[in-house]
C-alpha positions as CSV (number, residue, x, y, z in Angstrom):
1,M,-0.3,0.6,0.1
2,R,1.5,3.2,-0.9
3,I,0.2,6.3,1.2
4,P,0.7,10.2,-0.5
5,K,2.3,11.9,1.6
6,R,0.9,14.9,3.5
7,E,2.1,18.0,4.4
8,P,1.7,18.6,8.4
9,K,-1.3,21.4,8.8
10,H,0.2,24.1,11.0
11,A,-0.8,24.7,14.4
12,R,-3.2,26.7,15.3
13,V,-3.4,28.7,18.7
14,P,-6.6,28.2,20.8
15,L,-6.6,31.7,22.7
16,S,-6.9,33.2,19.1
17,E,-9.8,31.3,18.3
18,F,-11.0,32.0,21.1
19,H,-11.0,35.3,21.1
20,S,-12.3,35.2,17.4
21,G,-15.6,33.9,18.4
22,L,-15.7,36.1,21.2
23,P,-18.4,38.2,18.4
24,L,-20.0,35.8,18.1
25,C,-21.2,34.1,21.0
26,D,-22.0,38.5,21.5
27,A,-24.1,38.9,18.9
28,D,-26.6,35.7,19.6
29,L,-28.9,36.4,22.6
30,P,-29.6,32.4,23.1
31,I,-25.8,31.9,22.9
32,R,-24.9,34.5,25.0
33,S,-27.3,33.5,27.8
34,T,-26.2,29.9,27.8
35,L,-23.1,30.9,27.7
36,L,-23.5,33.1,30.9
37,L,-26.1,31.4,33.1
38,L,-23.2,28.2,32.5
39,S,-20.3,30.0,34.2
40,V,-22.4,31.3,36.5
41,L,-22.6,27.7,37.5
42,S,-19.8,26.4,37.0
43,L,-18.3,29.3,39.7
44,F,-21.8,28.9,42.7
45,G,-23.6,26.3,41.8
46,L,-21.6,23.3,41.4
47,Q,-19.4,23.3,44.2
48,Y,-21.2,22.1,46.4
49,A,-20.9,18.4,45.9
50,V,-18.1,19.1,46.9
51,F,-18.1,21.1,50.4
52,L,-22.2,19.2,51.4
53,P,-20.5,16.2,53.2
54,L,-18.3,18.6,55.2
55,F,-21.9,20.3,55.8
56,A,-23.4,17.4,57.0
57,K,-21.3,16.3,59.4
58,D,-20.2,20.2,60.7
59,I,-22.7,21.9,60.7
60,L,-25.7,19.4,60.7
61,H,-23.8,17.0,63.1
62,S,-25.1,14.1,61.5
63,G,-22.3,11.6,59.6
64,A,-23.1,9.9,57.3
65,R,-27.3,9.0,57.2
66,G,-27.4,13.4,57.0
67,F,-24.8,13.5,54.1
68,G,-27.7,10.5,52.3
69,L,-30.0,12.1,52.9
70,L,-28.8,15.4,52.1
71,M,-27.6,13.7,48.5
72,S,-31.1,12.7,48.1
73,S,-32.9,15.6,48.2
74,A,-30.6,16.9,45.0
75,G,-31.8,14.3,43.4
76,V,-35.8,14.5,44.6
77,A,-36.7,18.3,44.2
78,P,-35.5,18.0,40.4
79,F,-37.5,15.3,39.9
80,L,-40.5,17.1,41.5
81,G,-40.0,20.0,39.5
82,V,-40.5,18.0,36.2
83,A,-43.3,16.4,38.2
84,L,-44.6,19.8,38.4
85,C,-44.4,20.8,34.6
86,A,-45.8,17.9,33.3
87,R,-48.9,18.0,35.5
88,T,-51.6,18.8,33.4
89,D,-54.4,20.7,33.8
């Protein structure tokens, strides 16, 4: 099998590509809103899972049982929200 030689592609600088996409994201409202929401959730919302064991142990003084209840409530609440949205009137 003979494979023709190809010229290697020049490496692109990721930061320049990121910078060129910013005006596109700023001009489109759904993309801008989605990126803002994900940024806020990543900064504030998703960190609760890291501190939840400490909260259960030091603040609630409940140990593993309290931690399990806290984690299960994090799954029950979205389920109840979806059930409320899906309910027919």
